[in-house]
ROVOFI-659733 format. One line per field, with one value per residue (C-alpha): residue number from 1; chain; x, y, z. Coordinates in nm, 4 decimals, decimal comma. Example, Ala and Ser with C-alpha at 12.3 -4.5 7.8 and 13.67 -1.06 7.14 Angstrom:
BEGIN
num	[1/2]
chaine	[A/A]
xx	[1,2300/1,3670]
yy	[-0,4500/-0,1060]
zz	[0,7800/0,7140]
***
This chain:
BEGIN
num	[1/2/3/4/5/6/7/8/9/10/11/12/13/14/15/16/17/18/19/20/21/22/23/24/25/26/27/28/29/30/31/32/33/34/35/36/37/38/39/40/41/42/43/44/45/46/47/48/49/50/51/52/53/54/55/56/57/58/59/60/61/62/63/64/65/66/67/68/69/70/71/72/73/74/75/76/77/78/79/80/81/82/83/84/85/86/87/88/89/90/91/92/93/94/95/96/97/98/99/100/101/102/103/104/105/106/107/108/109/110/111/112/113/114/115/116/117/118/119/120/121/122/123/124/125/126/127/128/129/130/131/132/133/134/135/136/137/138/139/140/141/142/143/144/145/146/147/148/149/150/151/152/153/154/155/156/157/158/159/160/161/162/163/164/165/166/167/168/169/170/171/172/173/174/175/176/177/178/179/180/181/182/183/184/185/186/187/188/189/190/191/192/193/194/195/196/197/198/199/200/201/202/203/204/205/206/207/208/209/210/211/212/213/214/215/216/217/218/219/220/221/222/223/224/225/226/227/228/229/230/231/232/233/234/235/236/237/238/239/240/241/242/243/244/245/246/247/248/249/250/251/252/253/254/255/256/257/258/259/260/261/262/263/264/265/266/267/268/269/270/271/272/273/274/275/276/277/278/279/280/281/282/283/284/285/286/287/288/289/290/291/292/293/294/295/296/297/298/299/300/301/302/303/304/305/306/307/308/309/310/311/312/313/314/315/316/317/318/319/320/321/322/323/324/325/326/327/328/329/330/331/332/333/334/335/336/337/338]
chaine	[A/A/A/A/A/A/A/A/A/A/A/A/A/A/A/A/A/A/A/A/A/A/A/A/A/A/A/A/A/A/A/A/A/A/A/A/A/A/A/A/A/A/A/A/A/A/A/A/A/A/A/A/A/A/A/A/A/A/A/A/A/A/A/A/A/A/A/A/A/A/A/A/A/A/A/A/A/A/A/A/A/A/A/A/A/A/A/A/A/A/A/A/A/A/A/A/A/A/A/A/A/A/A/A/A/A/A/A/A/A/A/A/A/A/A/A/A/A/A/A/A/A/A/A/A/A/A/A/A/A/A/A/A/A/A/A/A/A/A/A/A/A/A/A/A/A/A/A/A/A/A/A/A/A/A/A/A/A/A/A/A/A/A/A/A/A/A/A/A/A/A/A/A/A/A/A/A/A/A/A/A/A/A/A/A/A/A/A/A/A/A/A/A/A/A/A/A/A/A/A/A/A/A/A/A/A/A/A/A/A/A/A/A/A/A/A/A/A/A/A/A/A/A/A/A/A/A/A/A/A/A/A/A/A/A/A/A/A/A/A/A/A/A/A/A/A/A/A/A/A/A/A/A/A/A/A/A/A/A/A/A/A/A/A/A/A/A/A/A/A/A/A/A/A/A/A/A/A/A/A/A/A/A/A/A/A/A/A/A/A/A/A/A/A/A/A/A/A/A/A/A/A/A/A/A/A/A/A/A/A/A/A/A/A/A/A/A/A/A/A/A/A/A/A/A/A/A/A/A/A/A/A/A/A/A/A/A/A]
xx	[10,4286/10,3774/10,6778/10,6606/10,8238/10,5905/10,6048/10,8302/11,0805/11,1108/11,1435/11,4306/11,6104/11,5900/11,7070/12,0058/12,0935/12,0698/12,2554/12,5867/12,5656/12,5435/12,2952/12,0865/12,0552/11,9706/11,6840/11,5504/11,5637/11,3796/11,0922/11,0798/11,1019/10,8261/10,6011/10,6643/10,5811/10,2682/10,1469/10,1988/10,1187/9,8736/9,6940/9,5905/9,4372/9,2444/8,9555/8,9347/8,9379/8,6820/8,5030/8,2545/8,5076/8,5783/8,9265/9,2115/9,4747/9,7463/9,5140/9,4145/9,7795/9,8704/9,5724/9,6924/10,0452/9,9093/9,6925/9,9989/10,1734/9,8705/9,8188/10,1791/10,2821/10,1619/10,4184/10,4444/10,7802/10,7770/11,0175/10,8680/10,9584/11,3043/11,4084/11,3601/11,0185/10,9195/11,0374/10,8269/10,5212/10,5645/10,5762/10,2712/10,0836/10,1920/10,0908/9,7908/9,5149/9,7105/9,5704/9,2429/9,3994/9,3039/8,9522/8,8054/8,7448/9,0359/9,2468/9,4622/9,5589/9,7106/9,9963/10,2539/10,1885/10,2007/10,5214/10,7010/10,5908/10,6803/10,9753/11,1038/11,1305/11,4951/11,5790/11,7326/11,3839/11,2067/11,2507/11,0931/10,8183/10,7237/10,6759/10,4758/10,2494/10,1752/10,1087/9,8871/9,6842/9,6086/9,4565/9,1246/8,9601/8,9586/9,2135/9,2774/9,0376/8,7580/8,7592/8,8316/9,1299/9,3869/9,6601/9,7002/9,8547/10,1472/10,4609/10,5006/10,8547/11,0397/11,3401/11,4657/11,8141/11,9545/11,7286/11,4213/11,0749/10,7576/10,5568/10,2253/10,2279/10,3067/10,0236/9,7860/9,8915/9,8322/9,4902/9,3709/9,5195/9,3423/9,0112/9,0430/9,1191/8,7583/8,5930/8,4813/8,8264/8,7382/8,4470/8,3521/8,0694/8,0335/8,0071/7,7454/7,5362/7,5424/7,4568/7,7622/7,8495/7,7015/7,3814/7,5278/7,8151/7,6003/7,5854/7,9644/8,0034/7,7262/7,9074/8,2405/8,0761/7,9273/8,2239/8,4898/8,7538/8,9855/9,2667/9,3671/9,6362/9,6941/9,3245/9,3118/9,0293/8,9071/8,6306/8,3803/8,1595/7,8829/7,7355/7,4191/7,1977/6,8238/6,6707/6,3965/6,2870/6,1504/5,8257/5,8214/5,7848/6,0933/6,2900/6,2001/6,3114/6,6352/6,7342/6,6555/6,8556/7,1485/7,1562/7,1516/7,4540/7,6317/7,5675/7,7137/8,0242/8,0608/8,0507/8,3029/8,5432/8,5225/8,5901/8,8933/9,0168/8,9822/9,1393/9,4360/9,4955/9,5120/9,7906/9,9773/10,1248/10,1750/9,7996/9,6990/9,6606/9,3278/9,0794/8,7511/8,5630/8,3450/8,0597/7,8740/7,5934/7,4831/7,1814/7,1362/6,7970/6,8333/7,0388/6,9672/7,1433/6,8762/6,8736/6,8239/6,8587/7,1348/7,4344/7,7752/7,8117/8,1148/8,2190/8,4711/8,6235/8,4272/8,2512/8,0067/8,0068/7,6771/7,5494/7,4868/7,6830/7,5291/7,4119/7,4158/7,0566/7,1224/7,3929/7,1712/6,7996/6,7895/6,9815/6,6880/6,6549/6,2757/6,2326/6,5334/6,4123/6,0619/6,2018/6,4308/6,1600/5,9246/6,1940/6,2860/5,9733/5,9719/6,0455/5,7209/5,6493/5,6572]
yy	[10,9839/10,6426/10,4133/10,0894/9,9004/9,6784/9,6092/9,3039/9,4814/9,7709/9,5381/9,3496/9,6666/9,8235/9,5121/9,4737/9,8415/9,8447/9,5191/9,3744/9,1561/8,8162/8,9240/9,1199/8,8227/8,5947/8,8183/8,8835/8,5124/8,4258/8,6512/8,5123/8,1501/8,2033/8,3612/8,0815/7,8087/7,9830/8,0352/7,6755/7,4877/7,7055/7,9758/7,7349/7,5022/7,7547/7,7304/7,3583/7,4144/7,6968/7,6798/7,9584/8,2193/8,5182/8,4945/8,4699/8,3534/8,5060/8,7637/8,8922/8,9148/9,1117/9,3407/9,4217/9,4967/9,7357/9,8988/9,9512/10,1365/10,3615/10,4215/10,5157/10,7023/10,9460/10,8335/10,4610/10,4844/10,3644/10,6167/10,6142/10,2529/10,1071/9,7839/9,5759/9,7382/9,6454/9,2911/9,2731/9,4245/9,1894/8,8905/9,0186/9,0378/8,6895/8,5210/8,7252/8,5123/8,1935/8,0378/7,9896/7,6667/7,5249/7,6726/8,0218/8,0182/8,1801/8,1701/8,4550/8,2361/7,9699/8,1775/8,0474/7,6887/7,7791/7,9807/7,6779/7,4672/7,7243/7,9185/7,6620/7,6264/7,7264/7,9331/8,1898/8,2602/8,3160/8,6953/8,7128/8,4689/8,6796/8,9935/8,8118/8,6306/8,9426/9,1653/8,9161/8,8435/9,2143/9,2351/9,0980/8,9423/9,0864/9,2100/9,0402/9,2820/9,1736/9,4965/9,5211/9,7492/9,4857/9,7282/9,8748/9,5461/9,5832/9,7688/10,0940/10,0020/9,6718/9,5410/9,2775/9,2105/9,4871/9,7527/9,9296/9,8362/10,0427/9,7333/9,8943/10,1235/9,8391/9,6321/9,9275/9,9556/9,5829/9,6011/9,8972/9,7701/9,4394/9,6157/9,7954/9,4746/9,4291/9,4050/9,1690/9,0069/8,8377/8,6354/8,4129/8,5123/8,1499/8,0261/8,2920/8,2193/7,8455/7,9035/7,7053/7,9237/7,8531/8,0623/8,2218/8,3559/8,4965/8,8527/8,8685/8,7640/9,0008/9,2759/9,1952/9,1921/9,5377/9,7136/9,9281/10,1133/10,4006/10,5107/10,8744/10,9790/11,3118/11,3983/11,2646/11,0231/10,6715/10,6449/10,3593/10,3145/10,0544/9,9148/9,7376/9,5282/9,5223/9,1863/9,2306/8,8658/8,8582/8,9892/9,3375/9,1871/8,9700/9,2525/9,4900/9,2371/9,1423/9,4972/9,6297/9,3543/9,4033/9,7806/9,7323/9,5069/9,7530/10,0385/9,8337/9,7628/10,1317/10,2213/9,9476/10,0574/10,4188/10,3128/10,1189/10,4341/10,6330/10,3519/10,3196/10,6966/10,6924/10,4347/10,5330/10,8738/10,7632/10,7092/11,0435/11,1753/10,9909/11,2361/11,1136/10,8391/10,9223/10,6925/10,6706/10,4389/10,3375/10,1117/9,8951/9,7840/9,5496/9,7433/10,0787/10,2798/10,4460/10,8214/10,8843/11,1891/11,0493/11,2734/11,1245/11,0760/11,2093/11,0578/11,2703/11,2644/11,5662/11,4896/11,7372/11,6975/11,5751/11,4304/11,0534/10,8412/10,8759/10,6049/10,6478/10,7736/11,0219/11,1864/11,2143/11,1322/11,0443/10,7280/10,6035/10,2414/10,2346/10,5408/10,4567/10,1037/10,2313/10,4853/10,2328/9,9714/10,2319/10,3142/9,9494/9,7432/9,3650/9,1979/9,1488/8,7986/8,7836]
zz	[8,5202/8,6787/8,7170/8,5190/8,8056/9,0024/9,3766/9,3469/9,1191/9,3605/9,6591/9,4975/9,3829/9,7287/9,9089/9,6751/9,7184/10,0992/10,1815/10,0711/9,7634/9,9333/10,2002/9,9521/9,7178/10,0093/10,1276/9,7767/9,6945/10,0170/9,9138/9,5608/9,6768/9,9353/9,6750/9,4282/9,6821/9,8053/9,4482/9,3405/9,6626/9,8560/9,6570/9,3827/9,6420/9,8539/9,6090/9,6776/10,0546/10,0430/9,7043/9,7797/9,8932/9,6744/9,5203/9,7727/9,5279/9,3114/9,1511/9,4953/9,6023/9,2881/9,3448/9,6976/9,5775/9,3144/9,5803/9,7991/9,5174/9,4599/9,8317/9,8993/9,5858/9,3214/9,0644/9,1355/9,3133/9,6752/9,8216/10,1727/10,2595/10,3162/10,1512/10,4648/10,5212/10,1679/10,2352/10,5520/10,3839/10,0888/10,3229/10,5120/10,1826/10,0740/10,4008/10,5195/10,3578/10,2926/10,6115/10,4229/10,2977/10,6396/10,6214/10,6514/11,0265/11,2126/10,8957/11,0269/11,3222/11,0942/10,9532/11,2029/11,1026/10,7347/10,7781/10,9200/10,6226/10,3570/10,4997/10,7486/11,1244/11,1626/11,4740/11,2383/11,0985/11,4315/11,4222/11,0770/11,1740/11,4768/11,2663/10,9984/11,2431/11,4469/11,1459/10,9633/11,2769/11,2975/10,9484/11,0755/11,3805/11,7317/11,9816/12,3163/12,4879/12,2509/12,0495/11,6782/11,7396/11,6473/11,5405/11,8876/12,0024/11,7632/11,8603/11,6709/11,5688/11,5540/11,3643/11,1216/10,9861/11,2067/11,0569/11,2006/11,0792/11,1325/11,2157/11,3103/11,0076/10,7691/10,9191/10,8721/10,5078/10,4547/10,6179/10,4086/10,0812/10,1455/10,2159/9,8822/9,6907/9,5794/9,2401/8,9611/8,9585/9,2877/9,1550/8,8621/8,6317/8,5236/8,8842/8,9567/8,6482/8,7232/9,0934/9,2000/9,4988/9,8402/9,8810/10,1954/9,9853/9,7042/9,8367/9,8601/9,4981/9,3870/9,5770/9,4125/9,0699/9,1290/9,2876/9,1198/9,3214/9,2311/9,4634/9,4124/9,6557/9,4794/9,5274/9,8860/9,8106/9,7537/9,4918/9,5116/9,2062/9,2041/8,8823/8,9949/8,7673/8,8342/8,7467/8,4869/8,4983/8,8541/8,9959/9,1458/9,4918/9,4489/9,2905/9,5718/9,8331/9,6558/9,5672/9,9153/10,0823/9,8490/9,8966/10,2734/10,2361/10,0050/10,2477/10,5328/10,3252/10,2407/10,6094/10,6868/10,4142/10,5239/10,8832/10,7617/10,5869/10,9084/11,1105/10,8757/10,8801/11,2594/11,2651/10,9469/10,8680/10,5086/10,4704/10,6231/10,2666/10,2277/10,3736/10,2283/10,0482/9,7474/9,6429/9,3124/9,1994/8,8509/8,7968/8,4880/8,3547/8,0592/7,8059/7,9686/8,2382/8,4498/8,4964/8,8675/9,0850/9,3018/9,3602/9,4539/9,8272/10,0139/10,3474/10,5344/10,8823/10,9997/11,3285/11,4819/11,8619/12,0015/11,6747/11,6567/11,4093/11,0648/10,8291/10,4515/10,4266/10,7103/10,5005/10,1920/10,2178/9,8473/9,9436/10,1524/10,0424/10,0429/9,8217/9,6048/9,5313/9,4561/9,2111/9,0431/8,9919/8,8455/8,5882/8,5269/8,4491/8,4430/8,1142/7,9194/7,7961/7,4132]
***
């Protein structure tokens, strides 16, 4: 049975249980005050700074927290993190995308500046600031050697308030929970219908609108289900082009998410439970759901020595974009003029 306690409730309870009363209240209040300021002064204004971004506000933050609970527990109780680790992870979550208030480019590099404005620049906060800045920088971007292996630059263990913190593991959890925070909640149907997003951002909003994610720790899997609408008002040529391009983008995102799963498992023992990613597609034509011979796809960690890295269509030929699009359009004719 799932616990009815959310991430913030459990964080506060653990902090109060692990520290003396005054210190516990001070730490818990710091988290709550930081969250309140970010929600009212930063998250609500990111949309104004970057109007075509998918949601990076309070809904996104809540989504990540819920993902953390599902990634780390079968019953909703976060038994595998200490109170101070929950505090650190909570702060990582709160700050990780807040730098978008200064613009999308290098947003993860702006956390230090934002920390000083929100938490303060007191010398007593420098230890906390160091952990937050390092962990949030590692959630995206590149490492100093130019690779994308940002987690390797973090120390495996660190400390805060006299207690050990598994810094690298917490950063891996943040990164994967963030990757899984995708879906219709990150876009606006009204903004899409009115074409108010930047054209360069359209595919990201279409992707969010089509994506549904289920985290099943007890079954060792992440399930990605895509509900894709085929436009019946465009010509076959336009539909073929649009659908092919979108499927190419979806396939690339599937590969990326599965790589993030493998990457997170390498750096986090807690996430080793997630052994595969399962993918399902449903295609909608007007009021109908098309019947297609497309079996769910399963991406595991099995590597056969000597074989090249596989793309989606290499794993199952029925996912070949050219043949799939041809089949879909034959089953979904254009709308006939009355």
